[in-house]
C-alpha positions as a Markdown table, in Angstrom:
| # | Residue | x | y | z |
|---|---|---|---|---|
| 1 | Unk | 101.8 | 113.2 | 86.1 |
| 2 | Unk | 104.7 | 111.3 | 84.9 |
| 3 | Unk | 106.4 | 107.7 | 85.5 |
| 4 | Unk | 109.3 | 109.0 | 88.1 |
| 5 | Unk | 106.8 | 110.3 | 90.4 |
| 6 | Unk | 103.5 | 108.5 | 90.8 |
| 7 | Unk | 100.1 | 110.6 | 92.2 |
| 8 | Unk | 97.5 | 108.8 | 94.0 |
| 9 | Unk | 94.4 | 110.8 | 95.3 |
| 10 | Unk | 92.3 | 108.5 | 98.2 |
| 11 | Unk | 89.8 | 110.3 | 100.6 |
| 12 | Unk | 91.2 | 113.3 | 100.2 |
| 13 | Unk | 95.0 | 112.6 | 101.0 |
| 14 | Unk | 97.0 | 113.3 | 97.7 |
| 15 | Unk | 100.3 | 110.5 | 97.7 |
| 16 | Unk | 103.3 | 111.4 | 95.6 |
| 17 | Unk | 105.4 | 108.6 | 95.6 |
| 18 | Unk | 109.5 | 109.7 | 94.0 |
| 19 | Unk | 109.4 | 106.6 | 91.6 |
| 20 | Unk | 113.1 | 106.0 | 90.3 |
| 21 | Unk | 114.1 | 103.1 | 92.8 |
| 22 | Unk | 116.7 | 102.0 | 90.3 |
| 23 | Unk | 118.7 | 105.2 | 91.2 |
| 24 | Unk | 117.2 | 105.1 | 95.1 |
| 25 | Unk | 114.8 | 108.2 | 93.9 |
| 26 | Unk | 117.3 | 110.5 | 93.0 |
| 27 | Unk | 116.8 | 113.7 | 92.6 |
| 28 | Unk | 117.1 | 114.3 | 88.7 |
| 29 | Unk | 116.2 | 117.1 | 86.7 |
| 30 | Unk | 113.3 | 115.3 | 85.4 |
| 31 | Unk | 112.2 | 114.4 | 89.2 |
| 32 | Unk | 112.5 | 118.6 | 90.2 |
| 33 | Unk | 110.2 | 119.2 | 87.6 |
| 34 | Unk | 108.0 | 116.5 | 88.2 |
| 35 | Unk | 107.4 | 117.8 | 91.8 |
| 36 | Unk | 107.2 | 121.2 | 90.8 |
| 37 | Unk | 104.7 | 120.7 | 88.7 |
| 38 | Unk | 102.8 | 118.0 | 91.0 |
| 39 | Unk | 103.4 | 120.9 | 93.3 |
| 40 | Unk | 101.2 | 124.0 | 91.6 |
| 41 | Unk | 98.7 | 121.3 | 90.2 |
| 42 | Unk | 97.7 | 120.8 | 94.4 |
| 43 | Unk | 98.1 | 124.4 | 95.0 |
| 44 | Unk | 94.8 | 125.0 | 93.0 |
| 45 | Unk | 93.2 | 121.4 | 94.0 |
| 46 | Unk | 91.0 | 122.1 | 97.0 |
| 47 | Unk | 89.3 | 118.6 | 96.7 |
| 48 | Unk | 92.9 | 117.4 | 98.7 |
| 49 | Unk | 93.4 | 118.1 | 102.1 |
| 50 | Unk | 96.6 | 116.4 | 102.9 |
| 51 | Unk | 99.7 | 115.6 | 101.0 |
| 52 | Unk | 101.9 | 112.5 | 101.6 |
| 53 | Unk | 105.4 | 112.8 | 100.6 |
| 54 | Unk | 107.3 | 109.1 | 99.9 |
| 55 | Unk | 109.8 | 107.0 | 97.9 |
| 56 | Unk | 109.5 | 103.5 | 96.3 |
| 57 | Unk | 111.6 | 100.8 | 96.7 |
| 58 | Unk | 114.8 | 100.7 | 99.1 |
| 59 | Unk | 114.6 | 104.3 | 99.6 |
| 60 | Unk | 113.0 | 107.2 | 100.2 |
| 61 | Unk | 115.4 | 109.3 | 98.3 |
| 62 | Unk | 119.4 | 109.7 | 98.2 |
| 63 | Unk | 119.9 | 113.1 | 97.5 |
| 64 | Unk | 120.9 | 114.6 | 94.0 |
| 65 | Unk | 121.7 | 112.6 | 91.3 |
| 66 | Unk | 125.4 | 113.2 | 91.1 |
| 67 | Unk | 125.8 | 111.7 | 87.4 |
| 68 | Unk | 123.6 | 114.5 | 86.6 |
| 69 | Unk | 125.8 | 117.0 | 88.6 |
| 70 | Unk | 129.2 | 115.7 | 87.2 |
| 71 | Unk | 127.7 | 116.2 | 83.7 |
| 72 | Unk | 126.9 | 119.4 | 84.7 |
| 73 | Unk | 130.3 | 120.6 | 86.2 |
| 74 | Unk | 132.4 | 119.9 | 82.9 |
| 75 | Unk | 131.0 | 122.4 | 80.9 |
| 76 | Unk | 133.5 | 125.4 | 79.8 |
| 77 | Unk | 132.6 | 127.4 | 82.9 |
| 78 | Unk | 133.2 | 124.7 | 85.5 |
| 79 | Unk | 129.5 | 123.9 | 86.0 |
| 80 | Unk | 129.1 | 127.4 | 87.4 |
| 81 | Unk | 125.9 | 128.2 | 85.0 |
| 82 | Unk | 124.3 | 124.5 | 85.7 |
| 83 | Unk | 124.6 | 124.7 | 89.1 |
| 84 | Unk | 123.0 | 128.1 | 89.6 |
| 85 | Unk | 120.4 | 127.1 | 87.7 |
| 86 | Unk | 120.3 | 123.7 | 89.8 |
| 87 | Unk | 120.5 | 125.8 | 93.2 |
| 88 | Unk | 117.3 | 128.2 | 92.1 |
| 89 | Unk | 115.1 | 125.0 | 90.8 |
| 90 | Unk | 115.9 | 123.0 | 94.2 |
| 91 | Unk | 114.9 | 126.6 | 96.1 |
| 92 | Unk | 111.8 | 127.0 | 94.3 |
| 93 | Unk | 110.9 | 123.0 | 94.6 |
| 94 | Unk | 111.5 | 123.1 | 98.6 |
| 95 | Unk | 110.0 | 126.7 | 98.8 |
| 96 | Unk | 106.4 | 124.7 | 97.3 |
| 97 | Unk | 106.8 | 122.4 | 100.0 |
| 98 | Unk | 105.9 | 124.5 | 103.3 |
| 99 | Unk | 103.8 | 126.6 | 101.4 |
| 100 | Unk | 101.2 | 124.4 | 99.8 |
| 101 | Unk | 98.1 | 125.1 | 101.7 |
| 102 | Unk | 97.7 | 121.1 | 102.6 |
| 103 | Unk | 99.7 | 119.6 | 105.3 |
| 104 | Unk | 102.4 | 117.9 | 103.6 |
| 105 | Unk | 103.7 | 114.8 | 105.3 |
| 106 | Unk | 107.2 | 112.8 | 104.7 |
| 107 | Unk | 107.1 | 108.9 | 104.7 |
| 108 | Unk | 111.0 | 108.5 | 105.5 |
| 109 | Unk | 112.0 | 105.2 | 104.7 |
| 110 | Unk | 115.9 | 103.8 | 103.8 |
| 111 | Unk | 118.5 | 106.6 | 102.3 |
| 112 | Unk | 117.3 | 110.3 | 103.3 |
| 113 | Unk | 120.6 | 112.4 | 102.9 |
| 114 | Unk | 122.0 | 114.9 | 101.0 |
| 115 | Unk | 119.4 | 117.7 | 98.9 |
| 116 | Unk | 116.8 | 114.4 | 100.5 |
| 117 | Unk | 116.7 | 115.6 | 104.1 |
| 118 | Unk | 115.7 | 119.3 | 102.9 |
| 119 | Unk | 112.9 | 118.3 | 101.1 |
| 120 | Unk | 111.7 | 116.0 | 103.9 |
| 121 | Unk | 112.3 | 118.5 | 106.7 |
| 122 | Unk | 110.3 | 120.9 | 104.5 |
| 123 | Unk | 107.2 | 118.9 | 105.2 |
| 124 | Unk | 105.0 | 120.1 | 108.0 |
| 125 | Unk | 105.6 | 116.4 | 109.5 |
| 126 | Unk | 108.0 | 114.3 | 109.2 |
| 127 | Unk | 107.3 | 110.3 | 110.0 |
| 128 | Unk | 110.5 | 107.9 | 109.0 |
| 129 | Unk | 110.9 | 104.2 | 110.2 |
| 130 | Unk | 113.3 | 103.4 | 112.7 |
| 131 | Unk | 115.8 | 102.5 | 110.9 |
| 132 | Unk | 115.5 | 105.2 | 108.2 |
| 133 | Unk | 119.0 | 106.7 | 107.4 |
| 134 | Unk | 119.1 | 110.7 | 107.9 |
| 135 | Unk | 122.2 | 113.0 | 107.2 |
| 136 | Unk | 124.1 | 115.2 | 105.7 |
| 137 | Unk | 127.3 | 113.8 | 104.3 |
| 138 | Unk | 128.7 | 116.6 | 102.1 |
| 139 | Unk | 131.3 | 116.9 | 104.4 |
| 140 | Unk | 133.7 | 113.9 | 103.6 |
| 141 | Unk | 133.4 | 115.5 | 100.0 |
| 142 | Unk | 132.8 | 119.2 | 99.4 |
| 143 | Unk | 132.5 | 120.4 | 102.9 |
| 144 | Unk | 130.7 | 121.7 | 105.9 |
| 145 | Unk | 126.9 | 122.3 | 104.6 |
| 146 | Unk | 124.5 | 123.6 | 106.6 |
| 147 | Unk | 120.4 | 123.7 | 105.2 |
| 148 | Unk | 118.0 | 126.3 | 107.2 |
| 149 | Unk | 115.5 | 123.4 | 107.8 |
| 150 | Unk | 118.4 | 121.3 | 110.1 |
| 151 | Unk | 118.8 | 124.4 | 111.7 |
| 152 | Unk | 114.9 | 125.2 | 112.2 |
| 153 | Unk | 114.3 | 122.2 | 113.5 |
| 154 | Unk | 117.9 | 121.1 | 115.7 |
| 155 | Unk | 119.9 | 123.4 | 118.0 |
| 156 | Unk | 123.4 | 125.1 | 116.7 |
| 157 | Unk | 125.6 | 122.5 | 117.7 |
| 158 | Unk | 123.7 | 119.3 | 116.6 |
| 159 | Unk | 123.5 | 120.8 | 113.2 |
| 160 | Unk | 127.4 | 121.5 | 113.5 |
| 161 | Unk | 127.9 | 117.7 | 114.5 |
| 162 | Unk | 125.9 | 116.1 | 111.7 |
| 163 | Unk | 127.4 | 118.7 | 109.0 |
| 164 | Unk | 131.1 | 118.9 | 110.1 |
| 165 | Unk | 131.2 | 115.3 | 110.4 |
| 166 | Unk | 128.3 | 113.9 | 108.1 |
| 167 | Unk | 127.2 | 111.0 | 110.5 |
| 168 | Unk | 123.8 | 110.6 | 110.0 |
| 169 | Unk | 121.3 | 109.5 | 112.5 |
| 170 | Unk | 118.9 | 107.2 | 112.5 |
| 171 | Unk | 114.8 | 107.4 | 112.0 |
| 172 | Unk | 115.0 | 106.4 | 116.1 |
| 173 | Unk | 117.9 | 109.0 | 116.5 |
| 174 | Unk | 116.1 | 111.7 | 114.6 |
| 175 | Unk | 112.8 | 111.4 | 116.4 |
| 176 | Unk | 114.4 | 111.4 | 120.0 |
| 177 | Unk | 116.7 | 114.9 | 119.2 |
| 178 | Unk | 113.3 | 116.1 | 117.1 |
| 179 | Unk | 115.0 | 116.6 | 113.8 |
| 180 | Unk | 111.7 | 115.2 | 113.3 |
| 181 | Unk | 108.2 | 114.2 | 115.0 |
| 182 | Unk | 107.9 | 110.7 | 115.0 |
| 183 | Unk | 109.8 | 107.2 | 113.6 |
| 184 | Unk | 108.1 | 103.5 | 113.9 |
| 185 | Unk | 109.3 | 100.3 | 112.9 |
| 186 | Unk | 109.5 | 100.2 | 108.8 |
| 187 | Unk | 106.0 | 97.6 | 108.6 |
| 188 | Unk | 103.9 | 100.4 | 110.3 |
| 189 | Unk | 105.4 | 103.4 | 108.8 |
| 190 | Unk | 102.8 | 103.5 | 105.7 |
| 191 | Unk | 99.8 | 102.5 | 108.5 |
| 192 | Unk | 100.6 | 105.4 | 110.8 |
| 193 | Unk | 101.0 | 108.1 | 108.6 |
| 194 | Unk | 98.0 | 106.7 | 106.4 |
| 195 | Unk | 96.5 | 107.3 | 109.9 |
| 196 | Unk | 98.3 | 111.3 | 110.6 |
| 197 | Unk | 96.9 | 112.1 | 107.0 |
| 198 | Unk | 93.8 | 110.8 | 108.1 |
């Protein structure tokens, strides 16, 4: 456990909280390493029966750390090696979520965009605040982005719409189209997730 990722175990439920609120919990190299280590530990921890993945501060997670990604692009090969390594590490961490022996509940509030949406949608259950913002805004910068979890949870026509336009969904809209399981008012989010986890 590191300061960038907090773990709290209560009554057989482990809550992992992304804890870099000054950067809206951006997925930095350090955050990815901490997530990988905790998921590996949880795989072996038979005392834990459910896992909650949450974010500290104003957002669940604002996606990958763009400053780190920009720095990685400055290498002699234009960032090819950095991005190949980054995407490998991301894939490894994402695959750990749905393959944990415990069910994982993503507790989403505020921003949940870009890579963050991948991590949340890999969870077994996704509960969001009504006003959460879930999206893949890549089309506005780098072109269309179609992730497997969006395609798994939504129809192709809806995924293409959100991918090509970059238009996000609120938590309430995401629940209505069954991208996520449920949305609740922000002030009820933590209690509702705790109820489901229990």
